[in-house]
Structure formats: structure tokens, C-alpha cells
C-alpha positions in Angstrom: 0.0 0.4 -0.1 1.5 3.7 -1.0 2.2 6.0 1.7 0.1 9.0 0.8 2.3 12.2 0.8 3.5 14.2 3.6 1.9 17.6 3.4 2.9 21.1 4.4 1.3 24.1 4.8 3.4 27.8 3.5 1.9 30.7 4.5 3.4 33.7 2.1 2.2 37.1 1.2 4.1 36.8 -2.2 3.3 34.5 -4.5 2.5 34.8 -8.4 1.3 36.7 -9.9 3.9 38.6 -7.7 7.1 39.4 -9.3 10.9 39.8 -7.6 12.9 37.8 -5.8 10.9 37.4 -2.5 8.6 35.2 -4.1 11.1 32.8 -5.7 12.4 31.2 -3.1 9.1 28.9 -2.0 7.9 28.7 -6.0 11.2 26.9 -6.4 10.9 24.8 -2.8 7.2 24.2 -3.8 8.0 23.0 -7.2 11.0 20.7 -6.1 9.0 19.3 -2.9 6.5 18.2 -5.0 8.4 16.0 -7.3 10.3 14.3 -4.5 6.7 13.4 -2.9 5.6 16.0 -0.6 2.2 18.1 -0.9 2.6 21.8 -0.2 -0.6 23.9 0.1 0.3 28.0 -0.1 -2.0 30.2 1.6 -1.6 33.6 0.1 -3.2 36.7 -0.7 -5.7 37.3 -3.4 -3.9 39.6 -6.2 -6.6 42.1 -6.0 -6.2 43.0 -3.0 -2.5 42.4 -2.6 0.2 45.4 -2.8 3.1 43.9 -5.0 6.1 46.1 -6.0 6.4 44.1 -9.5 4.2 41.4 -11.3 5.5 38.1 -13.0 3.2 36.1 -14.6 6.2 33.7 -15.8 7.1 32.5 -12.4 3.3 30.5 -12.5 5.5 27.5 -15.1 6.0 24.7 -13.0 3.5 25.1 -10.1 0.0 24.7 -11.7 -0.2 21.6 -9.8 0.2 23.4 -6.1 -2.9 24.0 -4.3 -3.2 27.3 -3.5 -5.5 29.3 -1.3 -6.1 33.1 -1.3 -7.5 35.4 1.1 -8.7 38.8 1.4 -6.7 41.4 3.4 -6.6 44.7 4.7 -3.4 46.2 3.3 -3.1 50.1 3.7 0.3 49.9 1.5 -1.9 51.2 -1.5 -2.6 54.3 0.3 1.1 54.3 1.8 2.1 54.3 -2.1 -0.4 57.4 -3.3 0.8 59.2 -0.1 4.6 59.1 -0.6 3.8 60.2 -4.6 5.8 57.0 -5.9 4.0 54.6 -9.0 5.2 51.4 -7.1 5.7 50.3 -3.5 9.3 51.1 -2.7 11.9 48.3 -1.7 14.9 48.5 -0.2 15.0 51.8 0.9 12.0 54.6 3.0 11.5 57.5 1.0 12.2 60.7 2.9 12.9 63.2 0.8 9.7 65.7 1.7 7.0 66.2 4.9 4.8 63.8 3.3 7.3 61.1 2.8 8.9 61.6 6.3 5.1 61.6 7.8 4.7 58.6 6.1 7.1 57.0 7.6 6.7 57.6 10.7 3.3 56.3 10.7 4.5 53.3 8.9 7.2 52.4 11.4 4.6 53.3 14.8 1.7 52.2 13.9 2.0 49.4 11.9 4.3 46.7 13.8 6.0 44.5 12.8 4.9 45.8 9.6 2.3 47.6 7.0 0.6 43.9 5.7 -0.6 42.9 9.2 -3.9 43.5 7.9 -3.6 39.7 6.4 -3.1 38.1 9.7 -6.6 37.2 10.4 -7.5 36.1 6.8 -4.1 34.3 6.9 -4.6 32.6 9.8 -8.3 31.8 9.4 -7.1 29.9 6.1 -4.9 28.0 7.9 -7.3 26.9 10.9 -9.7 25.3 8.2 -7.1 23.2 6.9 -5.7 22.2 10.3 -9.4 21.0 11.4 -9.4 18.8 8.4 -6.1 17.6 7.3 -3.2 16.3 8.7 -0.5 18.7 8.7 2.9 17.3 9.0 4.8 21.2 9.1 3.7 24.6 8.8 5.8 27.0 7.4 5.6 30.6 7.4 7.8 32.9 5.4 8.9 36.9 5.6 9.1 39.5 4.6 6.2 40.6 5.7 7.3 39.0 9.3 3.9 39.8 10.4 3.2 36.5 8.2 4.6 34.7 11.2 1.9 35.8 13.7 -1.1 34.0 11.7 0.8 31.0 13.0 1.5 31.7 16.3 -1.9 31.7 17.9 -2.7 28.1 16.8 0.4 26.4 17.8 -0.9 24.9 20.8 -4.3 24.4 19.8 -3.0 21.8 16.9 -0.5 19.3 16.3 1.8 20.3 14.0 5.4 21.3 13.7 6.2 25.1 12.5 9.0 26.5 11.0 9.8 29.9 10.5 11.9 31.2 7.6 13.4 34.6 7.4 14.5 35.7 4.1 15.6 38.9 5.7 16.2 39.8 9.0 13.1 41.0 11.5 13.7 43.8 14.0 17.2 44.2 12.4 16.4 44.9 9.1 18.5 47.9 8.0 15.9 50.1 6.3 14.0 49.7 9.7 16.3 52.5 11.0 14.9 54.7 8.1 11.3 54.4 10.2 11.8 57.3 12.5 10.5 54.3 15.3 9.9 55.6 18.6 10.9 52.9 21.9 7.4 51.6 22.3 7.1 50.6 18.5 10.7 49.2 18.7 10.1 47.2 21.9 6.9 45.7 20.2 8.7 44.8 17.5 11.2 42.9 19.1 9.0 41.2 21.7 6.8 39.9 18.7 10.3 38.5 16.9 11.1 36.9 20.5 8.1 35.3 21.0 7.7 33.9 17.1 11.3 32.7 17.5 10.8 30.8 20.9 7.3 29.2 19.6 8.9 27.9 16.6 10.1 24.1 16.1 12.8 25.6 13.8 14.2 28.8 12.1 15.4 29.1 8.6 17.5 31.9 7.1 19.3 32.3 3.7 22.7 32.6 5.3 24.3 31.6 9.2 27.1 33.6 10.7 26.1 37.1 11.7 22.5 36.9 11.3 22.1 33.3 13.2 24.1 34.7 16.2 21.8 37.7 16.7 18.9 35.7 16.4 20.0 33.3 18.8 20.5 35.5 21.2 16.6 36.2 21.4 16.3 32.2 21.5 18.7 30.5 23.0 17.4 27.0 22.9 16.0 27.1 19.1 17.4 25.2 16.0 18.7 27.4 13.2 19.3 26.5 9.8 20.5 28.2 6.4 19.5 27.3 3.1 20.4 29.9 0.8 17.6 30.9 -2.4 19.7 29.3 -5.0 19.8 29.2 -8.5 17.3 27.1 -11.0 19.5 25.1 -13.2 17.2 24.3 -16.0 16.4 28.5 -16.4 19.9 29.1 -16.5 21.0 26.2 -19.1 18.1 27.4 -21.3 20.3 30.5 -22.2 23.2 30.7 -24.3 26.3 33.0 -23.7 25.9 35.8 -26.2 28.1 38.5 -26.2 27.8 41.8 -27.9 30.0 42.9 -30.3 32.0 46.0 -31.2 30.8 46.9 -27.3 31.8 46.1 -23.4 28.5 45.1 -21.8 27.7 45.7 -18.4 24.8 44.6 -17.0 22.9 45.3 -13.5 19.7 43.6 -12.8 17.3 43.9 -9.8 16.5 46.6 -7.4 18.7 49.6 -7.2 18.3 52.3 -4.3 20.5 54.9 -2.7 21.0 52.4 0.1 23.6 50.9 -2.4 27.1 51.8 -3.8 26.4 52.7 -7.1 28.3 55.9 -7.1 31.5 54.3 -6.8 31.2 52.3 -10.1 29.6 55.7 -11.8 33.3 57.4 -10.5 35.3 54.2 -11.7 33.8 54.3 -15.1 34.1 58.0 -15.3 37.7 58.1 -15.2 38.4 54.6 -17.0 39.8 54.1 -21.0 39.0 51.1 -23.0 39.2 50.8 -26.4 35.6 49.8 -27.0 32.3 51.7 -26.3 30.7 51.0 -23.0 26.8 49.8 -23.2 25.5 49.8 -19.5 22.2 47.8 -19.3 19.9 48.3 -16.2 17.1 45.9 -15.4 14.7 46.5 -12.4 12.6 48.4 -10.3 14.9 51.7 -10.7 14.2 55.4 -9.4 14.4 57.8 -12.2 16.2 59.9 -10.7 18.9 57.4 -10.2 19.2 56.6 -14.0 19.2 60.0 -14.7 22.2 60.6 -12.3 24.0 57.7 -14.2 23.5 59.2 -17.8 24.2 63.0 -16.7 27.8 61.7 -14.8 28.7 59.0 -17.6 27.8 60.8 -21.3 30.3 58.5 -23.0 28.4 55.5 -22.0 25.2 53.8 -23.8 23.2 53.5 -20.9 20.1 51.2 -21.5 17.0 50.7 -19.1 15.1 47.5 -19.4 12.2 48.3 -17.0 11.1 45.3 -14.7 11.6 42.2 -16.9 10.2 38.6 -16.3 12.4 36.4 -14.5 13.0 34.6 -17.8 13.7 37.8 -19.8 16.1 39.2 -16.7 18.4 35.5 -17.2 18.8 36.0 -21.1 20.3 39.9 -20.3 22.4 38.3 -18.0 24.0 35.8 -20.8 24.6 38.8 -23.0 26.8 40.4 -20.4 31.2 41.1 -20.5 30.2 41.9 -16.7 27.4 41.6 -14.1 27.3 44.1 -11.6 25.7 44.0 -7.9 25.5 46.4 -5.1 25.0 45.2 -1.6 22.5 47.4 0.8 24.6 49.4 2.8 24.1 48.0 6.5 23.2 44.8 5.0 26.7 43.4 4.1 25.8 40.5 7.2 22.3 40.0 6.2 21.8 38.3 3.1 23.3 36.4 -0.1 20.7 37.3 -2.8 19.2 34.8 -5.2 20.8 37.0 -7.8 24.1 36.8 -7.0 23.7 33.1 -7.1 22.3 33.3 -10.5 25.4 35.5 -11.8 27.7 33.0 -10.5 26.1 30.1 -11.9 26.3 31.8 -15.7 29.9 31.8 -15.5 30.2 35.4 -16.7 32.8 37.8 -14.6 30.6 39.4 -11.7 31.5 42.6 -9.9 30.0 43.3 -6.5 30.5 46.7 -4.2 30.4 46.1 -0.5 31.9 44.3 1.9 34.9 41.3 1.4 34.8 39.6 4.1 30.7 39.3 4.4 29.3 36.2 3.3 28.4 37.5 -0.1 32.0 38.5 -0.1 33.2 34.8 0.4 31.0 33.6 -1.9 32.3 35.2 -4.9 35.9 34.7 -3.6 35.0 30.9 -4.9 34.9 32.1 -8.3 37.7 32.4 -10.8 36.4 36.0 -11.9 34.4 37.3 -9.5 35.1 40.2 -6.6 33.9 41.8 -3.6 35.3 45.4 -3.6 34.9 48.0 -1.2 33.3 51.0 -2.4 36.0 53.0 -1.1 38.8 51.2 -3.5 38.2 53.2 -6.5 41.6 52.1 -8.4 40.8 48.1 -7.7 37.4 48.6 -9.0 38.7 50.1 -11.9 41.7 47.2 -12.4 38.9 44.9 -12.2 36.8 46.5 -14.9 39.5 47.1 -17.2 40.6 43.5 -16.7 37.0 42.2 -18.1 36.9 44.5 -21.0 40.2 43.6 -22.2 39.3 39.9 -22.2 36.0 40.3 -23.2 34.8 36.6 -24.4 37.4 34.9 -23.0 37.5 35.5 -18.9 35.4 32.8 -17.6 33.7 32.7 -13.9 34.4 28.9 -13.1 32.8 28.1 -9.6 33.6 24.8 -8.3 30.9 24.1 -6.3 28.1 25.4 -8.2 26.1 22.9 -8.3 25.3 22.4 -4.4 24.1 26.4 -4.8 21.3 24.9 -7.1 17.5 25.1 -6.0 16.7 21.4 -6.6 20.1 20.2 -4.3 18.8 22.8 -1.7 15.3 21.5 -2.1 16.7 18.0 -0.8 18.7 19.8 1.9 15.5 20.9 3.1 14.0 17.9 3.4 16.7 15.5 4.7 18.3 18.6 7.4 14.7 20.0 8.5 11.8 18.3 7.5 12.2 14.5 8.1 
């Protein structure tokens, strides 16, 4: 008699049609867990009620057989976006350039704790309880940000018999842009109390990397089990495209979020000084403030700047495969907090990679494993220039070999999720 598949429930605010890096982690985990015999059930927000920074319909490929339960939410972020005068929900920074934006940041930081998506909690909790009443669930997984998602599970842990895995894609109370929210002592204490409660109630905590992040979290829950699994890259998606160098141009490519919390001015400074024999094309794709694009254009009049807008994941991968040099900028204050899935995709493609940030960080150590990749501090302009010039001079010939690349694939990481945590 065949054994019935083990079942887990995943609570995630971000799910297709949401785009961006935050959604991809559990889209791919769900896909591979299904393939190796698990039965994932996803609880998420009805798209028409959600506040997504971007949308990407292509991420739905491969997860059509995943059961998805969508709920309502009371989400104030639509009003927040209108208030601050931005077309999209900002990520990676908190706009504070005028009095309205500063007021919105204060309200967001002090009246919406732990975050402005906490209006989803009762709807997600109700959907989860309906499942728990009718099915045997082996694990419940909540993933944040938004970290309010975890609160939807907290009240049900004692009532029902399930194990709970809390996934921190980013830190919670220590997240770098929380410092921009003008939080008062009451809000800070409440946020820390909620974080500590979740950490202590869960059966295990998963993060995208260990190191300093685990040390900080362990101080709040000394008896807790901590695991680290990065976002990884999808081998099939990477291999679906061929390297295609642009002839007669040195092609720089940056994909993802770009804000004033990142060290792009150092790159602009270096490019303004560099002399190479062929024209430079700089392609940027993602959610980018138009003022940043204008700034780059004005300071680099000789560089052909090409803004692609937000691209679906597959189109972003295709663009990366045309690069002679892939660029990355670590968020200021987040050196010890993350290795992005994008950086792992960069490493898997085999193109030279230049990242600006702390060389001694986890991401810096990862880049140190490649034969043509480096993390360079933003103040070291001569080293940045030297690396760019080498990539230009060896255009099409300098390969970024990454010896233990396969252990970073999403398939391998999903297998580790099962063997190290879920079994």
C-alpha cells in the first residue's frame, strides 16, 4: 500500500502573479518538494487585494499543480504608495525626501508593527485553521518579510498538532531599513517582543545564511534550532540560455533593485575615469528610481545607458547571458544579512561578476570562490577600475569558474530542506 504524501502548508504574502526575488524562494521550493513526494498547500493573498512591487506571470510555470488558497486582506500599502507619490511600492529604502514622505515613514514605523501588511494576519490565520481542522499537516511554514505572516501561525501552535518552521528571508527587527522609519521606543519594544515570541514558539528557524545573522537571532532564542539554506539558482532556467556577447561593445549588466542605499556612485566614479578601447553599454533592468538613472546618464555621457524596466525572470536571465560583466551592489548596512538569489544566478552563468560591498561578508566569501568574481569595497576606486579594465580587455575569454556551483542549485537546496529539516 502506497504511503500518502506528507503535507505542509506554506504561508507567504508573495506568490505569483507577484514578481521579484522574494516570491521565488518558495515558488521553487514548492516545485521541487512536489517532485520528491511532498504535498504543499500555499496560503497567500488574493492578487487584487495585494500590494506587489512588481508582477511576473511567468513564475507560474511549474507550479500549476500546487494547491493555492487565496484570501482577502486589509492592506494600507496602496494608500502609502499614493501618499509618498511613488508609482510602485518602494523596496530596499524608505522615501524621506519631503515632509509627506517623512510623515508616511513615521506612521508606517510606529502604527504598523511589525509591518504594514499585518492586516493579512486574521485572514491567513483563519485559512490555516480551516486546513488544520480537516487535514493532518506535518509542517506549517511561514516566510517573511512581511514578518507579520508569522503571527498568523503563532496563535494556532498550541491548539493543533503540527511542527512550525519560520523562514527569515531577511532579518526582522534588525532589518537595515527599519532604521529609516523614525520608530519610537514603544514600537521598537513591541517589534522585538513579537520577534522573540515567534522565535521561541517555532520548532525551527530557517534563514538564507548563517554567521552573524544566526548569532543575533540565537541571542533572542538560545534553545532554538537554526538552519541556513540560500535561495539558490534554477539549473534548468540558467541552461535554457546561451552566452551571447555583444560585438564591438563592452556590455555591463545590472538587474534587480537599485536604491540610494547601494554603492552605485562608486561604480559611476570608476567608469568616469576608465579608458578602454571599445564603447561601453550599460544595461539596467529592475525597479529603479528615475532620478538615479538621470544621475548616471549625466555623469557618464559617453556610456550608452539602456534602461530595460522590470523584466520577467526569464528575460532577466537572457539579459545576464549577454553581459561581459555582471554588477551587484550590496545594501548599505546589510553586508552580514543576505546572499541574494540574483548573486547566485550571476555566479552560475559564468560571466565575470563585480560586487561592491564588504569583502569579508558572506557574499564576499562566496564571490571569492569564483575565478572571475570579486567583492570590492566601494572606497577602493583603483581596484574597481582594475577589475573592470581586466574584464574589458579579456572580453569573451574571462570565464567565472565556480567549482562547487551545483550545491547552490535550487534542486539540491530543496533536497537539503527535506533531509536536514523536514524529515
